C-alpha positions in Angstrom: 106.1 108.0 86.0 103.2 106.9 88.2 104.1 104.2 90.7 102.1 100.9 90.5 103.1 100.2 94.1 100.7 100.9 97.0 101.3 104.2 98.8 102.7 103.4 102.3 102.3 105.5 105.4 105.2 104.5 107.8 104.7 105.6 111.4 107.9 105.3 113.6 111.2 106.2 112.1 113.5 104.8 114.8 116.3 102.2 115.0 114.3 99.7 113.1 111.9 102.0 111.2 114.7 104.0 109.5 116.4 101.1 107.7 113.0 99.6 106.9 111.9 102.9 105.3 115.2 103.0 103.3 114.5 99.5 101.9 110.9 100.3 101.0 111.9 103.5 99.2 114.6 101.6 97.3 112.0 99.1 96.3 110.0 101.9 94.7 107.1 102.4 97.2 105.8 106.0 97.4 105.8 106.9 101.1 104.5 109.3 103.7 106.4 109.3 107.0 105.6 110.4 110.5 107.6 110.2 113.7 107.1 111.8 117.1 110.5 113.4 116.9 110.1 114.9 113.4 113.8 115.3 112.7 114.3 111.6 112.4 112.3 111.9 109.1 114.8 114.4 107.7 117.1 111.9 105.9 114.2 110.9 103.7 112.7 114.4 103.1 113.8 114.4 99.5 112.2 111.0 98.7 109.1 110.9 100.8 106.3 113.1 102.1 106.7 114.1 105.8 103.4 114.4 107.7 102.8 116.5 110.8 100.5 114.1 112.5 99.9 110.3 112.1 96.3 110.9 111.1 97.5 113.2 108.3 100.0 110.5 107.2 97.4 107.8 106.7 94.6 109.7 105.0 95.6 108.7 101.4 97.6 105.6 102.3 96.9 102.2 100.8 99.1 100.5 103.5 99.8 101.8 107.0 102.9 100.4 108.8 103.5 101.1 112.5 106.9 100.4 113.9 106.7 101.8 117.5 108.2 101.0 120.8 105.4 99.3 122.7 101.7 98.6 122.9 101.0 101.8 124.8 102.6 103.9 122.1 100.8 102.0 119.3 97.5 102.5 121.2 98.1 106.2 121.5 99.2 106.7 117.9 96.4 104.6 116.3 93.5 105.4 118.7 94.5 108.3 120.9 95.6 110.5 118.0 92.6 109.5 115.7 94.7 107.6 113.2 92.3 104.6 112.8 89.5 107.1 112.2 91.4 108.7 109.4 92.0 105.4 107.5 90.5 105.3 104.0 88.2 102.3 103.2 90.2 99.4 101.8 93.4 100.4 103.5 95.6 97.8 105.2 97.1 98.3 108.6 100.3 96.4 109.3 101.5 96.7 112.9 105.2 95.6 112.9 105.7 96.6 116.5 105.8 94.1 119.4 102.5 94.4 121.3 100.2 92.2 123.3 98.2 89.7 121.2 95.0 91.0 122.8 95.8 94.5 121.7 96.5 93.3 118.1 93.0 91.7 118.1 91.4 94.9 119.4 93.1 97.1 116.8 92.0 94.7 114.1 88.4 95.1 115.2 88.8 98.9 115.1 90.3 98.8 111.6 87.4 96.6 110.4 84.9 99.2 111.5 86.7 101.5 109.0 86.5 98.8 106.3 90.2 98.4 106.6 92.3 95.2 106.9 94.8 94.4 109.6 97.9 92.3 110.0 100.1 92.0 113.1 103.6 91.4 111.8 106.3 91.7 114.4 109.8 91.0 113.3 113.1 89.4 114.4 116.5 90.2 113.1 117.4 93.5 114.8 118.9 96.5 113.2 121.3 94.4 111.1 118.4 92.4 109.7 116.4 95.6 109.1 119.3 97.2 107.2 120.0 94.1 105.1 116.3 93.4 104.4 116.6 90.0 106.1 114.0 90.4 108.8 112.0 87.4 109.9 108.4 88.6 109.7 105.8 86.7 111.8 102.4 87.6 110.4 98.9 87.1 111.9 95.8 87.8 109.8 93.5 86.5 107.1 95.1 84.9 104.0 93.8 87.7 101.9 95.3 90.4 104.0 98.6 88.6 104.2 98.7 88.3 100.4 98.0 92.0 100.1 100.9 92.7 102.4 103.3 90.2 100.8 104.9 92.7 98.3 105.7 95.0 101.1 107.2 92.2 103.2 109.3 91.0 100.4 111.2 94.4 100.5 111.9 93.8 104.2 112.7 90.2 104.7 110.9 86.8 104.8 107.3 86.5 105.9 105.8 83.4 107.6 102.0 83.4 108.0 101.5 82.1 111.6 97.7 82.1 111.9 94.9 84.5 112.6 95.3 88.1 114.0 97.3 87.9 117.2 99.3 84.8 116.2 102.2 86.9 114.8 102.5 88.5 118.3 102.4 85.1 119.9 105.3 84.0 117.6 107.2 87.1 118.6 106.8 86.3 122.3 108.1 82.9 121.6 111.1 84.4 119.8 111.8 86.8 122.6 111.6 84.1 125.2 114.3 82.2 123.4 116.4 85.3 122.8 116.2 86.6 126.4 116.8 83.2 128.0 119.6 82.3 125.6 121.4 85.7 126.2 121.3 84.8 129.9 122.7 81.3 129.2 125.5 82.7 127.0 126.4 85.3 129.7 126.6 82.7 132.4 128.5 80.2 130.3 131.2 82.7 129.2 131.6 84.1 132.7 131.9 80.5 134.2 134.5 79.6 131.6 136.5 82.8 132.1 136.4 82.6 135.9 138.0 79.2 135.7 140.9 80.5 133.6 139.7 79.9 130.0 139.8 82.5 127.3 136.1 83.4 126.7 136.9 84.3 123.0 138.4 80.8 122.5 135.4 79.2 124.3 133.0 81.0 122.1 134.9 79.9 119.0 134.9 76.3 120.1 131.2 76.3 121.0 130.3 77.8 117.6 131.4 74.5 116.1 129.2 72.3 118.3 125.7 71.7 119.5 125.6 74.9 121.6 126.0 77.0 118.5 123.4 79.7 118.0 122.9 83.1 116.5 122.9 84.5 120.0 126.3 83.0 120.8 127.6 84.2 117.5 126.5 87.8 117.6 125.8 88.6 121.3 128.6 86.4 122.6 131.0 88.5 120.5 129.4 91.7 121.8 130.0 90.5 125.4 133.7 89.7 124.6 134.1 93.1 122.9 132.0 94.8 125.6 130.1 96.5 122.8 126.7 97.2 124.3 125.6 100.0 122.0 121.9 99.2 121.5 120.6 97.3 118.6 117.7 96.2 120.8 117.7 98.1 124.1 117.4 96.1 127.4 114.3 98.0 128.3 112.6 96.6 125.2 113.6 93.1 126.2 112.2 93.6 129.7 109.0 94.8 128.1 108.8 91.7 126.0 109.6 89.4 129.0 106.8 91.1 130.9 104.4 90.4 128.0 105.5 86.8 127.9 104.7 86.4 131.6 101.4 88.2 131.2 100.4 86.0 128.3 101.5 82.9 130.2 99.3 83.8 133.2 96.4 84.4 131.0 96.8 80.9 129.6 97.4 79.3 133.0 101.0 78.6 132.4 104.1 78.8 134.7 107.3 79.7 132.9 110.2 79.6 135.4 113.0 80.4 133.0 111.2 83.3 131.5 110.4 84.6 135.1 114.0 84.4 136.1 115.2 86.1 133.0 112.6 88.8 133.5 113.9 89.4 137.0 117.5 89.7 135.8 116.6 92.3 133.1 114.6 94.1 135.8 117.7 94.3 138.0 119.9 95.4 135.0 117.6 98.3 134.3 117.2 99.2 138.0 121.0 99.5 138.1 120.9 102.2 135.3 121.3 100.1 132.1 118.0 100.6 130.4 119.5 101.7 127.1 122.3 99.2 126.7 121.8 96.4 124.2 119.9 93.4 125.6 123.2 91.4 125.4 124.3 93.8 128.2 122.5 91.3 130.6 126.1 90.3 131.1 126.6 93.5 133.1 124.0 92.4 135.7 125.7 89.0 136.0 129.1 90.8 136.5 127.5 93.1 139.1 126.1 90.1 141.0 129.4 88.3 141.0 131.7 91.3 141.5 133.9 90.4 138.5 134.3 91.4 134.8 134.3 89.0 131.9 137.0 91.1 130.1 139.4 90.7 133.0 139.2 86.9 133.1 140.9 84.2 131.1 143.6 86.6 129.8 146.7 84.9 131.0 150.2 85.7 129.6 150.6 84.9 126.0 153.1 82.3 125.0 156.3 83.7 123.5 
């Protein structure tokens, strides 16, 4: 049976790309996959075509999705490796990576020269959201291109059209500012409470019922208490995002002191050897700074 779905080339089968690919395949999209480390495509070899280069992957694709680590990698894959030049006329490029808004605009211009559309569509929701098809997708582009992309987005989560090309990346920067700063706030709050003798798990539970409740407190607060820092979103990526936030702020003549301080804390965390811990592992830097561990605090003798 011939599929009526557009053929998707998916570039970047990593922590996020793999579950997104799974959901797209389950939704019936024919797919061609490429990843720098080719073995990451192996779990899908029976259901999708595996390409040797990103340019080969996109030649017959109606939709090209990039889900790569940073702007430098996206630039190399799309431009350095000739992928944009291999697009067929009428194709639609959807960059779901987190990159600089200015880079998204540049890539849109390059796609237009190939008579291809472009949408910047970074996501929030982490690996859990990717696996459960509950990603929040922040899309920048023309209304026509967003509508073309919508069936793809519906297999991955919920799309909000933010504005023109680059606007999706601006929304993602706003998201990451809130995430990074709030992780810092939760780390400090739990450590403060625990140092004074309170049980941090009980503090988290109490706060979840009040005005301080948040998804960060719910998920990452629990990670801190459990000391589970296996990466969903690595700290090095959060640092990259904080750096982009500050770069964009400078370009717009803004001073963002909370973002600057959070950037500095992530920079110290990574300098101390924790680049691959989850971004909730910012707690480790706070513990290092104070010479104490959250897990050793607030654990007084239980009542009999």
